[in-house]
C-alpha positions in Angstrom: -9.9 -20.3 11.4 -9.5 -23.1 8.9 -6.3 -23.8 6.9 -7.2 -23.4 3.0 -5.8 -25.6 0.3 -6.4 -24.8 -3.4 -5.4 -27.5 -5.6 -3.8 -27.4 -9.1 -1.6 -24.6 -8.4 -4.4 -22.1 -7.1 -6.6 -23.3 -10.2 -8.4 -26.3 -8.9 -10.7 -27.5 -5.8 -10.5 -25.6 -2.6 -10.0 -27.9 0.6 -10.6 -26.6 4.2 -8.8 -28.6 6.8 -10.5 -29.2 9.9 -10.3 -26.3 12.2 -8.6 -28.3 15.0 -5.4 -28.2 12.7 -3.0 -25.2 12.7 0.3 -24.4 11.1 3.1 -24.9 13.5 6.1 -22.2 13.6 8.5 -23.0 10.9 12.1 -21.9 10.2 13.4 -19.8 7.3 17.0 -20.7 6.4 19.4 -18.7 4.3 22.4 -20.4 2.5 25.3 -18.1 2.1 27.9 -19.7 0.1 31.6 -18.8 0.5 35.2 -20.0 0.7 38.0 -19.9 3.0 41.2 -18.1 1.9 44.4 -19.4 3.9 46.1 -16.9 5.7 43.0 -14.4 5.9 40.5 -14.6 8.7 36.9 -15.5 8.3 35.9 -16.4 4.7 34.9 -14.6 1.4 31.2 -14.9 0.7 29.5 -14.8 -2.9 26.5 -12.5 -2.3 25.0 -13.2 -5.7 24.6 -16.9 -4.8 22.9 -16.4 -1.5 19.3 -18.0 -1.6 16.6 -19.1 0.9 16.3 -22.9 1.4 13.0 -24.8 0.7 10.6 -24.4 3.6 8.9 -27.2 5.4 5.5 -26.4 6.9 3.6 -28.6 9.3 -0.3 -28.9 10.3 -1.2 -30.5 13.3 -3.7 -30.9 15.9 -6.2 -33.3 17.8 -9.3 -34.1 16.2 -12.5 -35.7 17.8 -14.2 -38.8 15.9 -16.3 -41.8 16.6 -14.2 -44.7 15.6 -10.7 -45.8 14.5 -12.2 -46.6 11.2 -13.6 -42.9 10.7 -10.1 -41.6 11.6 -8.6 -44.1 9.1 -11.0 -43.2 6.3 -10.6 -39.3 6.9 -6.8 -39.7 6.6 -7.1 -41.9 3.4 -9.4 -39.3 1.9 -6.7 -36.3 2.6 -3.7 -38.8 1.4 -5.9 -39.4 -2.0 -6.3 -35.6 -2.5 -3.1 -34.1 -1.4 -0.1 -36.5 -1.9 0.5 -36.5 -5.8 2.5 -34.4 -8.1 0.3 -31.3 -7.9 1.5 -28.0 -6.5 -1.2 -26.4 -4.5 -1.7 -23.0 -2.7 -1.7 -23.0 1.1 -3.4 -19.9 2.8 -3.4 -19.7 6.7 -7.2 -19.3 6.8 -10.0 -19.3 4.3 -10.1 -15.7 2.5 -6.4 -15.0 3.4 -4.8 -12.4 1.1 -1.3 -14.5 0.9 -0.5 -17.8 -0.2 2.6 -20.0 -0.3 3.0 -22.8 -3.1 3.6 -26.1 -1.5 3.5 -29.8 -2.2 2.2 -32.5 0.5 4.9 -34.7 1.3 3.4 -36.7 4.5 0.1 -37.0 6.3 0.4 -39.2 9.5 -2.4 -39.8 12.2 -2.7 -41.8 15.3 -5.9 -43.0 16.9 -6.3 -42.2 20.6 -8.5 -44.4 23.0 -9.3 -42.2 26.0 -11.2 -42.7 29.4 -15.1 -42.5 29.4 -15.6 -43.4 25.6 -13.6 -40.3 24.4 -12.1 -40.8 21.2 -9.9 -38.8 19.2 -7.0 -38.8 16.7 -3.9 -36.7 16.4 -3.0 -35.5 12.6 0.3 -34.2 11.4 0.5 -33.0 7.6 3.8 -32.1 6.2 4.1 -29.6 3.3 7.4 -28.6 1.3 7.7 -25.3 -0.1 10.2 -25.2 -3.0 9.6 -21.7 -3.5 9.8 -20.4 0.1 8.1 -17.1 -0.4 4.5 -16.1 0.4 2.8 -14.3 -2.4 -0.1 -11.7 -2.4 -3.5 -13.1 -3.9 -3.9 -9.8 -5.8 -1.8 -8.3 -8.4 -0.2 -4.7 -7.9 -0.6 -2.9 -11.2 0.8 0.5 -12.1 -0.4 1.9 -15.7 0.7 5.1 -17.2 0.1 7.0 -20.6 3.2 9.1 -19.7 3.0 12.9 -19.9 6.8 14.1 -19.8 7.6 16.9 -17.4 10.9 18.6 -17.8 13.6 18.3 -16.4 12.9 14.7 -15.3 9.7 12.4 -15.4 9.3 10.1 -12.3 7.1 7.2 -11.6 6.8 6.0 -8.1 6.0 2.1 -7.8 5.3 0.8 -4.3 6.2 -2.7 -3.4 4.6 -3.6 -0.1 6.1 -6.8 0.1 9.4 -7.5 2.3 11.4 -8.7 -0.4 12.3 -8.0 -4.0 9.3 -8.4 -6.8 10.2 -9.2 -10.4 7.5 -7.5 -12.5 6.1 -8.1 -15.9 6.6 -4.6 -18.1 4.6 -3.8 -21.1 5.6 -0.7 -23.3 3.2 0.0 -25.8 4.0 2.0 -28.8 2.8 5.4 -29.4 2.7 7.5 -32.7 2.0 11.1 -32.8 2.9 13.4 -35.8 5.1 10.6 -37.6 7.2 10.0 -34.4 7.2 6.9 -32.4 8.2 5.6 -29.1 11.9 5.5 -29.4 14.7 4.2 -27.2 12.8 4.1 -24.0 14.8 3.7 -20.8 13.8 3.1 -17.2 16.3 4.1 -14.4 15.3 2.9 -11.0 17.1 5.1 -8.5 16.2 2.9 -5.5 18.0 -0.1 -6.8 20.5 1.6 -9.2 19.3 -0.8 -12.2 18.5 0.5 -15.5 16.3 -1.0 -18.4 16.6 0.4 -21.7 15.6 -0.8 -25.4 17.5 0.4 -28.4 14.6 0.9 -31.1 11.1 2.2 -32.1 7.7 0.9 -30.9 5.0 2.0 -33.1 1.3 2.4 -32.5 -0.2 -1.0 -32.0 3.1 -2.7 -31.5 4.3 -4.0 -27.9 7.5 -4.8 -26.1 6.9 -7.3 -23.3 9.7 -7.7 -20.7 9.5 -10.5 -18.1 12.0 -9.2 -15.6 12.2 -12.9 -13.8 13.2 -14.4 -16.9 15.1 -11.6 -18.2 13.7 -11.8 -21.8 12.3 -9.3 -24.0 9.7 -10.2 -26.8 8.6 -7.7 -29.4 5.0 -8.2 -30.8 4.1 -6.5 -34.2 0.5 -6.5 -33.7 -1.3 -7.8 -30.6 -4.7 -7.3 -32.0 -6.3 -10.6 -33.4 -9.7 -9.0 -34.5 -11.6 -5.9 -33.7 -14.9 -4.4 -34.8 -18.3 -3.1 -33.2 -20.4 -5.6 -31.4 -23.9 -6.3 -32.5 -25.2 -7.3 -29.2 -24.4 -8.6 -25.6 -25.6 -10.5 -22.8 -24.2 -10.9 -19.0 -22.0 -13.8 -20.1 -21.1 -12.9 -23.7 -20.7 -10.7 -26.7 -21.8 -11.0 -30.3 -18.9 -9.9 -32.5 -18.9 -8.2 -35.7 -19.9 -10.3 -38.8 -16.3 -9.9 -40.0 -15.2 -12.0 -37.0 -14.1 -15.8 -37.7 -16.8 -18.4 -38.9 -14.8 -21.1 -37.0 -15.9 -22.6 -33.8 -13.7 -21.8 -30.7 -11.5 -19.6 -33.1 -11.0 -17.1 -30.2 -11.2 -19.5 -27.2 -8.6 -18.6 -24.5 -8.0 -15.2 -26.0 -9.1 -11.8 -24.2 -11.6 -9.5 -25.4 -11.6 -5.7 -24.4 -14.3 -3.3 -24.9 -12.3 -0.3 -25.9 -15.4 2.4 -26.3 -19.0 2.5 -26.0 -21.2 0.6 -23.6 -18.8 -1.4 -21.1 -15.6 0.4 -22.2 -12.6 -0.6 -20.4 -13.6 -4.0 -19.3 -11.5 -7.2 -20.1 -12.9 -10.9 -20.3 -11.4 -14.3 -21.1 -13.1 -16.0 -24.0 -13.8 -19.6 -23.0 -16.2 -20.6 -25.8 -16.9 -19.3 -29.3 -19.8 -20.0 -31.8 -18.6 -19.4 -35.4 -22.0 -19.4 -36.8 -23.6 -16.9 -34.4 -20.2 -14.7 -33.8 -20.9 -15.2 -29.9 -18.0 -15.3 -27.7 -18.8 -16.7 -24.2 -16.6 -15.0 -21.4 -15.3 -16.3 -18.1 -16.9 -13.8 -15.9 -20.3 -11.8 -16.3 -19.7 -8.2 -17.4 -20.1 -5.5 -15.1 -21.8 -3.4 -17.8 -23.2 -5.5 -20.7 -21.8 -4.5 -24.1 -24.5 -3.5 -26.8 -24.3 -2.4 -30.4 -22.3 0.7 -29.4 -19.4 -1.2 -27.9 -16.1 -1.3 -30.0 -14.0 -4.2 -28.9 -10.5 -5.7 -29.8 -9.4 -9.4 -29.2 -5.9 -9.9 -27.9 -3.8 -13.0 -27.5 -4.1 -13.5 -23.7 -0.4 -13.1 -23.0 -0.4 -9.7 -24.4 -3.5 -8.2 -22.9 -2.1 -5.2 -21.0 -0.9 -7.5 -18.3 -4.5 -8.7 -17.3 -3.4 -12.4 -16.9 -0.1 -12.5 -15.3 0.1 -16.1 -14.9 -0.7 -16.7 -18.6 1.7 -14.2 -19.7 4.4 -15.7 -17.8 4.0 -19.3 -18.6 3.1 -18.8 -22.3 6.1 -19.5 -24.4 5.9 -16.5 -26.7 5.7 -18.0 -30.2 3.8 -14.8 -31.5 6.6 -12.5 -30.3 10.1 -12.2 -31.5 13.0 -12.1 -29.2 14.6 -8.7 -29.2 17.1 -9.4 -26.3 19.9 -8.2 -28.2 18.4 -4.8 -28.3 18.3 -4.5 -24.4 21.0 -3.1 -22.3 23.6 -5.7 -20.7 22.7 -4.6 -17.1 19.3 -6.0 -17.6 20.7 -9.4 -18.6 23.0 -9.6 -15.6 20.8 -8.1 -12.9 17.4 -7.9 -14.1 15.1 -5.1 -13.1 13.6 -5.8 -9.8 11.6 -3.8 -7.5 12.9 -3.4 -3.9 10.6 -3.5 -0.9 9.1 0.0 -0.4 8.7 3.0 -2.9 10.8 2.6 -6.0 11.5 6.0 -7.8 11.9 5.3 -11.6 12.8 7.8 -13.9 11.1 7.4 -17.3 12.8 8.7 -20.5 12.1 8.5 -24.4 13.7 10.2 -27.2 10.5 11.3 -28.7 8.8 11.7 -25.2 6.3 9.2 -26.3 5.6 6.2 -23.9 2.7 4.2 -22.6 3.8 1.7 -19.7 2.3 -0.9 -17.6 4.1 -2.7 -14.6 2.5 -5.5 -12.9 3.8 -7.7 -9.9 2.7 -9.9 -7.2 4.2 -8.7 -3.7 5.8 -11.4 -1.9 7.3 -11.9 2.0 9.9 -14.4 3.2 
């Protein structure tokens, strides 16, 4: 098995280190701040200020080579690729389902001349993980168009990681018979945390809650354009004539097929021809859209949690902060998910709620 490094924070080139290199064991250290009170035994700790310290990981081993020059060249190649400002993903082996975000801080090698013409060199590569957690490669997604069942409506969310997870939460507005989603409330009985929004969310509107940053953004309408496709290919879709005639107008947005051929599929638009109204997508369709396909185009950060990284990194200029409408407990404690099953009660004044919870599990 070979250690895998993915450059540019998981978006760039994948590098496999030589199979002779393996990760050494490493310490996980926890800082527990506290103060000594004169006249009292022990000390008083500040639980909310506890933290894991940055981790240091090392990959080491002995590699066969033909000459000292070959060893020097290989070490120089790795230094050129790894020692820079980039954060990279480190996986214990190619195809592993967990990664840790690291920066390379040191690459050391030493050429060894052995008996009978044997040649080898030792190599030590040091990485620092400022975020000391291992993350799942896959998103855990829970999505419900809630059907309320008296006396209480519960939603179970299973966090299979070993530490708390901070989810992204999307609350989509529903409107039935003139009534809208109103004053939605989530109570996690596993953690004792509550999340409540004071206000209405109408059909087509969206409340986005980033529990890690403890913010709340309200989007009046997240649909940029919609219509019926005219045709499709494995890597694209021809939009309706009402779509923009400007090249790359929808680039980096999300297109979803909501009904007809290919319904339920999301793709990110990586190119757009305004003259032909053809949008090129990042990944081939599983089912190619055709003239029966009704689509919607969303800003990438609001597309039902499909792109978590973009949603977390996007500044949210198309949304309005409504943090004053959210309960104070959310601002102080957030709304994390504990390891194991989280039992969450769902409430709404009009029993109208559509929710999506998305997170990556993590381990220390």
